[in-house]
C-alpha positions in Angstrom: 0.0 0.0 0.0 1.3 3.5 -0.8 2.2 6.0 1.8 -0.6 8.5 2.4 1.4 11.4 1.0 1.8 9.5 -2.3 -1.8 8.5 -2.6 -3.6 11.7 -1.5 -5.7 13.3 -4.2 -5.2 17.0 -4.7 -8.1 18.9 -3.3 -7.7 21.9 -5.6 -8.4 20.1 -8.9 -11.3 21.7 -10.8 -13.9 19.1 -11.8 -16.6 19.3 -14.4 -17.8 15.7 -14.1 -19.5 13.9 -11.3 -17.2 13.5 -8.3 -17.1 11.6 -5.0 -18.5 13.0 -1.8 -16.0 15.6 -0.5 -14.8 15.1 3.1 -16.1 18.6 3.8 -19.6 17.8 2.6 -22.0 18.1 5.6 -24.0 15.2 4.3 -21.0 12.8 4.3 -21.8 11.2 7.6 -25.5 10.5 6.7 -24.5 9.1 3.3 -21.8 7.0 4.8 -24.3 5.6 7.3 -26.7 4.8 4.5 -24.0 2.8 2.7 -22.4 1.3 5.7 -24.0 -2.1 5.3 -22.7 -2.4 1.7 -19.2 -1.3 2.6 -19.2 -3.5 5.7 -20.2 -6.5 3.7 -17.3 -5.9 1.3 -14.9 -5.6 4.2 -15.8 -9.0 5.4 -13.7 -10.3 2.5 -10.7 -8.2 3.4 -9.3 -10.6 6.0 -9.3 -8.0 8.7 -7.2 -5.5 6.9 -9.4 -2.5 7.8 -12.3 -1.6 10.0 -15.1 0.7 8.9 -13.5 3.4 11.0 -10.2 2.9 9.1 -11.9 3.3 5.7 -13.9 6.3 6.8 -10.7 7.9 8.1 -9.0 7.3 4.8 -11.9 9.0 3.0 -11.7 12.0 5.4 -7.9 12.3 4.8 -8.5 12.3 1.1 -6.6 9.0 0.6 -9.8 7.3 -0.7 -12.9 8.5 -2.3 -16.5 7.6 -1.3 -19.2 7.3 -4.0 -22.8 7.4 -2.8 -25.8 5.7 -4.3 -29.2 5.4 -2.5 -28.8 1.6 -2.7 -25.1 1.1 -3.2 -21.7 2.4 -2.1 -18.3 2.5 -3.6 -14.8 3.3 -2.2 -12.0 4.0 -4.6 -8.4 5.1 -4.4 -5.9 6.4 -6.9 -2.7 4.4 -7.1 0.4 6.0 -8.5 2.6 3.3 -10.1 6.0 4.3 -11.4 4.7 4.5 -15.0 0.9 5.2 -14.7 -1.9 6.2 -12.4 -4.7 3.8 -11.9 -8.1 4.1 -10.2 -8.6 1.2 -7.9 -12.1 0.0 -7.0 -11.5 -1.0 -3.5 -14.8 -1.6 -1.7 -18.2 -1.9 -3.3 -21.6 -3.3 -2.5 -25.3 -2.9 -3.1 -27.4 -2.8 -6.2 -25.3 -3.9 -9.2 -27.0 -1.4 -11.6 -26.3 1.5 -9.3 -22.7 0.3 -8.9 -22.3 0.3 -12.7 -23.4 3.9 -12.7 -21.0 4.8 -9.9 -18.2 2.9 -11.7 -18.8 5.0 -14.9 -18.8 8.3 -12.9 -15.7 7.3 -11.0 -13.8 6.4 -14.2 -14.7 9.8 -15.8 -13.7 11.6 -12.6 -10.3 9.8 -12.5 -9.3 10.9 -15.9 -9.0 14.4 -14.5 -6.3 13.0 -12.2 -4.4 11.4 -15.1 -5.6 7.9 -14.5 -5.2 5.7 -17.6 -6.8 2.6 -16.2 -8.8 1.1 -13.4 -8.5 -2.0 -11.4 -10.7 -4.0 -9.1 -9.5 -5.5 -5.8 -12.2 -8.0 -5.0 -13.7 -11.4 -5.7 -13.7 -12.8 -9.2 -17.4 -12.3 -9.6 -16.8 -8.5 -10.0 -14.7 -9.0 -13.1 -17.5 -11.0 -14.6 -20.3 -8.7 -13.5 -18.7 -5.5 -15.0 -17.9 -4.8 -18.6 -14.4 -4.5 -20.0 -12.3 -6.1 -17.3 -9.9 -9.0 -17.7 -8.5 -11.0 -14.8 -4.9 -9.9 -14.4 -3.8 -11.6 -11.1 -5.0 -13.6 -8.2 -4.3 -12.6 -4.6 -4.1 -15.4 -2.1 -4.1 -14.7 1.6 -2.7 -17.0 4.2 -3.2 -15.9 7.8 -0.7 -17.0 10.3 -1.5 -14.9 13.3 
């Protein structure tokens, strides 16, 4: 995982497309609470890497972006690799049609931050459920604590 300073999205970037909920948005807490069941369900597959409080803190810091839907929620982060920037779909849950809309909005938004691709960290079913993705790797987790 990248250090926060490397991953933080610039707050001063001008946007003309749909964008995630800003940390300063007074409705953030209510929208987060609405989507908490969806994000929490996704976290159950993260092998204890984060709590809901950890994810929310990442959104507040600007290290992750929260996308709201009435019946779905999405958390993304921008990853700066040595040769490109990629939008990572990190946590998602809820109505698949709403998630497809959020995915489209997030991709358009990420182009303003020079992202040239997106990737999904999640179960294989997401690659099949969404258009245009190919499986690039498998992540195995072996807990020893």
